[in-house]
C-alpha positions as CSV (number, residue, x, y, z in Angstrom):
1,M,-19.7,29.5,22.9
2,K,-18.6,28.5,26.4
3,N,-18.0,32.3,27.4
4,K,-21.5,33.3,26.2
5,N,-22.9,30.3,28.4
6,L,-21.0,31.6,31.4
7,M,-22.1,35.2,30.9
8,R,-25.6,34.2,30.7
9,D,-25.4,32.1,33.8
10,A,-23.7,35.1,35.6
11,A,-26.5,37.4,34.3
12,L,-29.2,35.0,35.5
13,I,-27.6,34.7,39.1
14,G,-27.1,38.5,39.3
15,I,-30.8,39.1,38.4
16,S,-32.0,36.5,41.0
17,I,-29.9,38.2,43.7
18,L,-31.4,41.5,42.6
19,V,-34.8,40.5,42.7
20,I,-34.6,38.8,46.1
21,T,-32.9,41.9,47.4
22,M,-35.5,44.2,46.1
23,L,-38.1,42.1,47.6
24,H,-36.5,42.6,51.1
25,Y,-36.3,46.4,50.7
26,F,-39.6,47.1,49.2
27,T,-41.8,44.6,51.2
28,I,-43.4,46.7,54.0
29,S,-44.4,44.3,56.7
30,S,-44.1,44.2,60.4
31,K,-43.8,40.4,60.4
32,W,-40.3,39.0,59.9
33,D,-41.7,35.6,58.6
34,I,-41.9,37.0,55.1
35,H,-38.5,38.3,55.2
36,D,-37.3,35.0,56.6
37,F,-38.5,33.4,53.4
38,Y,-36.8,35.9,51.4
39,R,-33.6,35.2,53.0
40,R,-33.8,31.5,52.4
41,L,-34.1,32.4,48.7
42,Y,-30.7,33.5,48.7
43,Y,-29.3,30.1,49.0
44,I,-30.6,29.2,45.5
45,P,-28.1,31.7,43.5
46,I,-25.2,30.9,46.1
47,I,-25.6,27.1,45.2
48,I,-26.1,27.8,41.4
49,S,-23.1,29.9,41.3
50,A,-21.0,27.4,43.3
51,F,-22.0,24.7,40.8
52,K,-21.4,27.0,37.8
53,F,-18.3,28.8,38.8
54,R,-17.0,26.4,41.6
55,L,-15.3,27.9,44.8
56,K,-14.8,31.3,43.4
57,G,-18.2,31.6,42.4
58,G,-19.6,30.4,45.7
59,V,-17.5,32.8,47.8
60,M,-18.0,35.8,45.4
61,T,-21.8,35.4,45.4
62,S,-22.0,35.0,49.2
63,L,-20.0,38.2,49.6
64,V,-22.3,40.1,47.3
65,I,-25.4,38.8,48.9
66,S,-23.9,39.8,52.4
67,A,-23.1,43.3,51.2
68,L,-26.7,43.7,49.8
69,Y,-28.6,42.0,52.8
70,A,-26.7,43.5,55.7
71,P,-28.1,47.2,55.3
72,H,-31.6,45.7,55.1
73,L,-31.0,44.3,58.5
74,V,-30.1,47.5,60.2
75,L,-33.0,49.3,58.6
76,Y,-35.5,46.7,59.6
77,F,-34.4,46.1,63.3
78,G,-33.1,49.7,63.9
79,K,-31.1,48.4,66.9
80,I,-28.5,45.8,67.6
81,D,-30.1,42.9,69.8
82,I,-30.1,39.0,69.7
83,A,-32.5,39.0,66.7
84,I,-30.1,41.1,64.5
85,L,-27.2,39.1,65.6
86,N,-28.9,35.9,64.7
87,Q,-29.5,37.4,61.1
88,F,-25.8,38.2,60.9
89,F,-25.0,34.6,61.8
90,E,-27.1,33.7,58.9
91,I,-24.9,35.8,56.7
92,I,-22.0,33.6,58.0
93,M,-24.0,30.6,56.8
94,F,-24.1,32.1,53.3
95,F,-20.2,32.0,53.2
96,V,-20.3,28.5,54.8
97,V,-22.8,27.1,52.2
98,G,-21.0,28.9,49.4
99,T,-17.6,27.8,50.5
100,I,-18.4,24.2,51.2
101,T,-20.5,23.8,47.9
102,G,-17.9,25.6,45.8
103,F,-15.1,23.5,47.4
104,L,-16.9,20.2,46.6
105,V,-17.7,21.3,43.2
106,E,-14.1,22.5,42.7
107,S,-12.8,19.1,43.9
108,D,-15.1,17.3,41.6
109,F,-14.1,19.5,38.7
110,R,-10.5,18.9,39.3
111,K,-11.0,15.2,39.5
112,K,-13.1,15.3,36.3
113,M,-10.3,17.6,34.5
114,M,-7.7,15.0,35.7
115,L,-9.8,12.2,34.3
116,E,-10.3,13.9,31.0
117,F,-6.5,14.5,31.0
118,Q,-5.7,10.9,31.6
119,I,-8.3,9.9,28.9
120,R,-6.9,12.4,26.4
121,K,-3.4,11.3,27.2
122,L,-4.3,7.5,26.9
123,T,-6.2,8.4,23.5
124,D,-3.2,10.5,22.2
125,L,-0.9,7.5,23.2
126,E,-3.3,5.1,21.5
127,N,-3.4,7.2,18.4
128,Y,0.2,7.7,18.4
129,T,0.9,4.0,18.7
130,Q,-1.8,3.3,15.9
131,N,0.1,6.0,13.7
132,I,3.3,4.1,14.2
133,L,1.8,0.8,13.4
134,D,0.0,2.2,10.4
135,S,3.2,3.9,9.1
136,I,5.0,0.5,9.0
137,T,5.0,-0.8,5.5
138,N,5.0,-4.4,6.8
139,V,1.8,-6.3,7.8
140,L,1.5,-6.3,11.7
141,L,-1.0,-8.7,13.4
142,A,-1.7,-9.3,17.0
143,V,-3.5,-12.7,17.7
144,D,-4.6,-14.4,20.9
145,K,-3.9,-17.8,22.0
146,D,-6.6,-19.4,19.9
147,L,-4.8,-17.5,16.9
148,K,-7.8,-15.2,16.5
149,I,-7.0,-11.7,15.2
150,R,-7.0,-8.9,17.8
151,S,-5.3,-6.2,16.0
152,I,-4.1,-5.5,12.5
153,N,-2.5,-2.4,11.1
154,K,-3.3,-0.4,8.0
155,E,-1.0,-2.3,5.7
156,G,-2.5,-5.5,6.6
157,R,-6.1,-4.3,6.0
158,R,-5.0,-2.9,2.6
159,L,-3.1,-6.1,1.6
160,F,-5.7,-8.5,2.5
161,N,-8.7,-6.3,2.1
162,L,-10.0,-6.6,5.7
163,D,-12.1,-4.4,7.7
164,D,-13.2,-4.3,11.4
165,R,-15.1,-7.5,11.0
166,C,-11.9,-9.5,10.8
167,I,-11.4,-9.0,14.5
168,G,-12.0,-12.0,16.4
169,S,-11.8,-14.1,13.3
170,G,-9.1,-16.7,12.3
171,M,-6.3,-16.5,9.7
172,E,-7.3,-19.5,7.5
173,E,-8.1,-17.3,4.5
174,L,-4.8,-15.3,4.7
175,F,-2.2,-18.1,4.5
176,I,-2.2,-20.7,1.6
177,Q,-0.2,-23.2,3.8
178,Y,-2.0,-22.4,7.0
179,D,-1.6,-25.9,8.5
180,Q,2.1,-25.4,8.6
181,I,1.8,-21.9,9.7
182,E,-0.6,-22.8,12.6
183,K,1.8,-25.4,13.9
184,I,4.6,-22.9,14.0
185,L,2.6,-20.2,15.9
186,K,1.4,-22.8,18.5
187,E,4.9,-23.7,19.2
188,V,5.7,-19.9,19.7
189,I,2.9,-20.1,22.5
190,T,3.7,-23.3,23.9
191,Y,7.6,-22.8,24.1
192,N,7.5,-19.1,24.6
193,K,9.9,-18.6,21.7
194,K,10.2,-16.4,18.7
195,V,10.6,-17.6,15.2
196,V,12.0,-15.4,12.2
197,N,12.5,-15.7,8.7
198,I,9.8,-18.1,7.7
199,E,8.9,-17.8,4.1
200,T,5.4,-18.7,3.0
201,K,2.6,-17.7,0.7
202,C,-0.5,-15.5,1.3
203,N,-3.7,-14.7,-0.7
204,S,-3.7,-10.9,-1.5
205,S,-7.0,-8.9,-1.9
206,D,-6.6,-8.9,-5.7
207,G,-6.5,-12.7,-5.9
208,K,-2.8,-13.0,-6.4
209,T,-0.4,-15.2,-4.5
210,I,2.2,-13.1,-2.6
211,F,5.5,-14.3,-1.0
212,V,6.0,-13.1,2.6
213,K,8.7,-13.5,5.2
214,L,7.0,-14.4,8.7
215,L,8.3,-13.3,11.9
216,A,6.5,-14.2,15.2
217,Y,7.1,-12.9,18.8
218,P,5.3,-13.9,22.1
219,L,2.8,-11.3,23.2
220,R,3.4,-10.8,26.9
221,N,1.2,-8.8,29.3
222,I,2.4,-6.6,32.4
223,V,3.1,-9.6,34.5
224,N,5.0,-11.3,31.6
225,K,2.6,-13.8,30.8
226,V,2.2,-14.9,27.3
227,E,-1.3,-13.9,26.0
228,G,-0.9,-14.1,22.3
229,I,1.5,-13.6,19.3
230,V,2.8,-10.5,17.4
231,I,3.1,-11.5,13.8
232,V,5.1,-9.5,11.2
233,L,4.7,-10.3,7.5
234,E,7.1,-8.7,5.0
235,D,6.1,-8.8,1.4
236,I,9.1,-10.3,-0.4
237,S,7.2,-10.9,-3.8
238,E,9.4,-8.2,-5.5
239,I,12.5,-9.6,-4.2
240,R,11.5,-13.0,-5.4
241,K,10.9,-11.4,-8.9
242,L,14.2,-9.7,-8.8
243,E,15.9,-12.9,-7.9
244,S,14.2,-14.8,-10.6
245,Q,15.2,-12.2,-13.2
246,I,18.9,-12.4,-11.9
247,R,18.9,-16.1,-12.1
248,R,17.4,-16.0,-15.6
249,A,20.0,-13.3,-16.7
250,E,22.9,-15.3,-15.2
251,K,21.5,-18.4,-17.1
252,L,21.0,-16.6,-20.3
253,S,24.5,-14.9,-20.1
254,A,26.1,-18.5,-19.6
255,V,24.0,-20.1,-22.5
256,G,24.8,-16.9,-24.5
257,Q,28.6,-17.4,-24.1
258,L,28.3,-21.0,-24.8
259,A,26.1,-20.3,-27.9
260,S,28.7,-17.8,-29.3
261,G,31.6,-20.2,-28.9
262,V,29.6,-23.1,-30.7
263,A,28.2,-20.9,-33.3
264,H,31.7,-19.6,-34.4
265,E,33.0,-23.2,-34.2
266,I,30.1,-24.4,-36.4
267,R,30.1,-21.5,-39.0
268,N,33.6,-22.0,-40.4
269,P,33.3,-25.8,-41.4
270,M,29.8,-25.2,-42.6
271,G,31.2,-22.3,-44.8
272,I,33.7,-24.7,-46.2
273,I,31.2,-27.4,-46.8
274,K,29.0,-24.9,-48.6
275,T,31.7,-23.7,-50.9
276,I,32.8,-27.1,-51.7
277,S,29.2,-28.3,-52.4
278,Q,28.7,-25.3,-54.7
279,T,32.0,-25.9,-56.6
280,I,31.1,-29.6,-57.1
281,C,27.5,-28.7,-58.1
282,Q,28.8,-26.3,-60.7
283,E,31.3,-28.8,-62.1
284,T,29.4,-32.2,-62.1
285,Q,26.9,-33.2,-64.8
286,D,25.3,-35.9,-62.7
287,E,21.7,-35.0,-61.9
288,D,21.4,-37.1,-58.9
289,I,24.6,-35.6,-57.3
290,K,23.5,-32.1,-58.1
291,E,20.1,-32.9,-56.4
292,G,21.9,-34.1,-53.3
293,L,24.2,-31.1,-53.2
294,D,21.3,-28.8,-53.5
295,I,19.8,-30.4,-50.5
296,I,23.1,-30.1,-48.6
297,I,23.3,-26.3,-49.6
298,H,19.7,-25.8,-48.5
299,E,20.3,-27.5,-45.2
300,I,23.5,-25.5,-44.6
301,N,21.5,-22.2,-45.3
302,R,18.9,-23.3,-42.6
303,A,21.6,-24.2,-40.3
304,N,23.3,-20.8,-40.9
305,S,20.0,-19.3,-40.0
306,V,20.1,-21.0,-36.6
307,V,23.8,-20.0,-36.2
308,K,23.0,-16.4,-36.7
309,A,20.2,-16.5,-34.4
310,L,22.4,-18.0,-31.8
311,L,25.0,-15.1,-32.4
312,D,22.1,-12.5,-32.0
313,F,21.2,-14.0,-28.8
314,A,24.7,-14.3,-27.6
315,K,25.4,-10.6,-28.4
316,P,22.6,-8.3,-29.3
317,E,25.1,-5.6,-30.2
318,V,23.0,-2.7,-28.8
319,H,25.4,0.1,-30.1
320,Q,23.4,2.3,-32.4
321,V,22.0,4.0,-29.5
322,K,20.5,7.6,-29.8
323,L,17.6,9.8,-28.5
324,Q,14.6,9.1,-30.5
325,S,10.7,9.2,-30.1
326,I,9.4,6.0,-28.7
327,D,5.9,6.6,-29.8
328,K,7.2,7.1,-33.6
329,L,9.2,3.8,-33.3
330,I,6.3,1.8,-32.2
331,R,4.0,3.3,-35.0
332,D,6.6,2.2,-37.5
333,I,6.6,-1.3,-36.0
334,V,2.8,-1.4,-36.1
335,R,2.9,-0.4,-39.8
336,I,5.5,-3.1,-40.6
337,T,3.5,-5.9,-38.7
338,K,0.0,-4.9,-39.7
339,K,-0.3,-6.9,-42.9
340,Y,1.2,-9.9,-41.4
341,A,-1.5,-9.6,-38.5
342,Q,-4.2,-9.1,-41.0
343,Q,-3.1,-12.3,-42.9
344,H,-4.0,-14.1,-39.6
345,N,-7.2,-12.3,-39.0
346,V,-5.8,-10.1,-36.1
347,R,-6.4,-6.6,-35.4
348,I,-3.5,-4.5,-33.9
349,K,-4.7,-1.4,-31.9
350,Y,-2.1,1.0,-30.6
351,H,-2.8,3.6,-27.9
352,S,-0.4,6.3,-26.6
353,E,-0.9,8.8,-23.8
354,E,2.0,10.8,-24.6
355,D,5.5,10.8,-26.1
356,T,9.1,11.3,-25.2
357,N,12.7,10.8,-26.7
358,I,14.7,8.0,-25.2
359,L,18.0,6.4,-25.6
360,L,17.6,3.2,-27.7
361,D,19.0,1.2,-30.6
362,S,15.8,1.5,-32.8
363,E,16.9,-1.6,-34.9
364,K,17.4,-3.8,-31.9
365,I,14.2,-2.7,-30.3
366,K,12.2,-3.2,-33.5
367,Q,13.5,-6.6,-33.6
368,A,12.4,-7.3,-30.0
369,F,9.0,-5.8,-30.4
370,I,8.3,-7.6,-33.7
371,N,9.3,-11.0,-32.0
372,I,6.6,-10.2,-29.3
373,I,4.0,-9.2,-31.9
374,F,4.6,-12.3,-34.0
375,N,4.3,-14.5,-31.0
376,S,1.1,-12.7,-30.0
377,V,-0.4,-13.1,-33.5
378,Q,0.6,-16.9,-33.5
379,A,-1.1,-17.4,-30.1
380,M,-4.4,-16.3,-31.7
381,P,-4.9,-19.0,-34.5
382,Q,-8.6,-18.1,-34.8
383,G,-7.9,-14.3,-34.9
384,G,-8.3,-11.7,-32.4
385,T,-7.1,-8.3,-31.1
386,L,-3.5,-7.3,-30.0
387,N,-3.7,-4.1,-28.0
388,I,-0.5,-2.1,-27.6
389,N,-0.4,0.6,-24.9
390,L,2.3,3.2,-24.3
391,E,2.3,4.9,-20.9
392,F,4.9,6.5,-18.5
393,K,5.3,5.2,-14.8
394,E,7.7,6.8,-12.4
395,G,10.6,7.2,-14.6
396,W,10.0,4.4,-17.0
397,V,8.4,3.9,-20.2
398,H,5.7,1.0,-20.1
399,I,4.9,-0.7,-23.4
400,S,2.3,-3.4,-22.9
401,F,1.2,-6.0,-25.5
402,I,-2.0,-7.5,-24.7
403,D,-3.5,-10.4,-26.8
404,T,-6.7,-12.5,-26.7
405,G,-5.0,-15.6,-27.5
406,K,-4.9,-19.1,-25.8
407,G,-2.8,-18.0,-23.0
408,I,0.1,-19.8,-21.3
409,S,0.0,-22.0,-18.3
410,K,1.7,-21.1,-15.0
411,D,4.2,-24.0,-15.2
412,K,5.4,-22.7,-18.7
413,L,5.3,-19.1,-18.0
414,D,8.8,-18.9,-16.3
415,K,10.3,-20.8,-19.3
416,I,9.2,-18.6,-22.2
417,F,12.5,-16.6,-22.2
418,D,14.7,-19.6,-22.0
419,P,16.8,-20.3,-25.1
420,F,15.5,-23.1,-27.1
421,Y,12.3,-23.4,-25.4
422,T,9.2,-23.3,-27.6
423,T,5.6,-24.6,-27.6
424,K,5.3,-24.3,-31.4
425,D,6.0,-27.2,-33.9
426,T,8.5,-25.0,-35.8
427,G,11.2,-22.4,-34.7
428,T,14.3,-22.3,-32.7
429,G,13.1,-21.1,-29.5
430,L,15.3,-18.2,-29.5
431,G,12.9,-15.4,-30.5
432,L,11.9,-14.4,-27.1
433,A,15.3,-15.2,-25.6
434,I,16.8,-12.5,-28.0
435,T,14.0,-10.1,-27.1
436,H,14.8,-10.6,-23.4
437,R,18.5,-9.9,-24.0
438,I,17.7,-6.9,-26.1
439,I,15.6,-5.3,-23.3
440,E,18.2,-6.3,-20.8
441,E,20.9,-4.5,-22.8
442,H,18.8,-1.4,-22.8
443,K,18.6,-1.6,-18.8
444,G,14.8,-2.5,-18.9
445,H,13.0,-5.5,-17.9
446,I,10.0,-7.6,-18.9
447,E,7.0,-8.7,-17.0
448,V,4.5,-11.4,-18.3
449,Q,0.9,-12.3,-17.1
450,S,-1.3,-14.8,-18.6
451,E,-4.5,-17.0,-18.3
452,I,-5.3,-20.1,-20.2
453,E,-8.0,-19.0,-22.9
454,K,-8.0,-15.4,-21.9
455,G,-4.8,-14.1,-23.3
456,T,-1.2,-12.9,-22.4
457,T,0.0,-9.5,-21.5
458,I,3.7,-8.7,-21.9
459,G,4.9,-5.7,-20.4
460,I,8.2,-3.9,-21.4
461,Y,9.8,-1.4,-19.0
462,L,12.6,1.0,-20.6
463,P,14.2,3.6,-18.4
464,V,13.3,7.3,-19.5
465,I,16.5,8.8,-18.1
466,Q,19.6,6.7,-19.2
467,E,23.3,7.5,-19.4
468,K,24.5,6.9,-23.1
469,G,27.7,5.4,-21.9
470,D,25.7,2.6,-20.1
471,S,23.9,1.6,-23.2
472,N,27.2,0.8,-24.9
473,D,28.4,-1.7,-22.3
């Protein structure tokens, strides 16, 4: 497009020069005044050419006009005198005007090109800097002395759901404990010092609370004067979650070892007591003694069920591991538990996107999933729906159990996998603890989300690719 415009301009200049020249050669007049007027018309294409093609255009056009105009002078005057010399000096003026105009335009063009180069360089630098900031997975904020946002990177906009309207606003909506953070940030400005590894909580765009590690550095200008703060926020929610899982695993492991030892110590004397009670019950004819012995035997059986649960919790014994269909296993579990759910007016819906074979102990996984289903059903005393979904997420099988029950409060949510913790009137509080151990033995993990009166979602993650040797540990 640019080349076409230049060619068009060159053609127009050439045509104008040709027309003016033809006026000179084909106008028959004894008066020089008319040719004097035509001669001045030559300055128009010279100046236009200088503006369009700069110094090169001004000089070349002056040269072409001089070559075309000079023969006309010789033809018109017929002899060399002061009049023709004046006209030849006019030709020199063509060169002077073309050269000066072209030089000025050339100079202006070079300055403009230099300015465009600098602007492009600054734009590229700004884009490059912004790309670097947007590539950082941490939140990066720049604020002024009044703690108003001046810049935020892509991760910050995504995490807090912010747009350009946030520029110039405060950070009150970002931090849950803003008063404490404000005090810390003002100290950064006042004392010109940095702060690192301050752990606090923020509000994310989806309404969840996220844990972050805050780092703040004084923002200095070119004269080393503090004019704001650079704030870096590192999302440590996943780290907190992993730490919580590790602490729970360590606690469960310690309780499991204790439970195993206690269970073994209790089981032997209870077995002896039961045997003696049964023997006496068979030999005695006293009905009152028999009734008392029956009560003892019944209570020993109940205690044995608790001891068995303790042993199951202490050592889930995941050893019958083999490759098998996870979809088929869940369908079998749904079939087994459907009647129990129907008795409690609960409908179980199962949805599967696809199927795969994974390494697992089917009996233990059944025990774990049945524990979850029974707890979900019991959480819906008025009936409801339990949705079970099977999907695959980046190397993990994800099984979610979503009920419409009464939900679990936040203060109790972290305790549901603790042994002996239960909100029910009956039960040992070991069902979900055993489930947690079984999933842990399969190298998986559990996530729980719940809202009061809205229901609970329990997500089970099992690895798709798993070494068989690892599962036998």
